[in-house]
C-alpha positions, 0 to 999 in steps of 0.5 A: 719679257723674262728673257730680257731681265735675264740678259739684263741681269747677266750683263750687270753681273759681268760689268760689276765684276769687271769694274770691281777689279778696276785700279784707281789713281792714289788721289781717287777719293771715295772709291764706288761701291759694288756696281750692283748698288748703282740705284743708290750711288751718290753723284761722286760714285756715278763720276768715278764709274763714268771716268774709269769704267766706260771702257766696260761697255765696249762688249755690252752695248752695240757699237752705235750706242757705245761710240754714243756713250763715248762722247759723254765719257771723253767729255767728262775727262775734259771736264775734270782736266786741271788746265783748259783752253779754247780748244778744250772747251770747243771739244767739250761742247761738240762732245756734248752737243753730239751725245744729246742730239744722238740720244733721242735717236737711240733712246726716244725723245720720251727718255730725253730729259731736260738734264741731257739738254742741260749737259750742252751748258757744260762747256760754258760752265767750265769755261766760266768757273774752271774744271767740274772738281772746283765747285763740286758739292761732294767736296762740301758734303764730305767735309760737313761729314767728316766734321759730324762724325768728330763731335762726340760732346752733346753739351758744346758741339760748336766748341769741340768742332772748332777745336777739331778743325784746329787739330786737323789744320795742325795735323795737316801742316805737321805731316807736310813739314819737310822734317816729318819723316815719309815712313810715318806719312806712309804709315798713318795713311795706311793705318787710317786707310778704308775699303773706300778709299785707294790707299797708298803703297809706297812713298811716291803715292802720298803726295797726291793722296795728302792733297785729295784727302787731308788737305781738302778736308783742313785747309779748305775749310773757312769758318 
């Protein structure tokens, strides 16, 4: 038992070290914490790990289990794709059906929880509602958290929140005005950067960065 636990720790350390060096697109929102904290990961952190970290397991899992894991990873990429057609829905269904079917054989029926079976219905959900990010609760929770952090007046929190929302919307409109210097936009994003976000390093990164962060936090709010 000790040997297995020791091997597990070695693999986790190796995966965590490799994942830490992962390069993310400038539009990535909330970079995952250290993988050693995976047990308290938020859903979005797990999603980012699945989308960008699946290749790490090529040297960790057996070939059969790695191929099985790829079914889930590839399906996740298709679900997050901005545009879908009938062929995409068909591929998502087949990949997740294969993942579910082989799961019991690789990890026993006892480990095949209802959530594993529920994955099969993802293709129908995407067909009906579009890409996964359209209806992710993460966006809503993130917006609520942002608004909560802007409230400092305990006497009139509602009034302060409404004023802050108005200010954020005006800020987004101002920074997207063609007359607003791009150098200032880059500077603004860099000084407000955070280790949890993928900060822009050049002007060409700003378009996606604005849409992924400021736009989602401001104009998506409907009060």
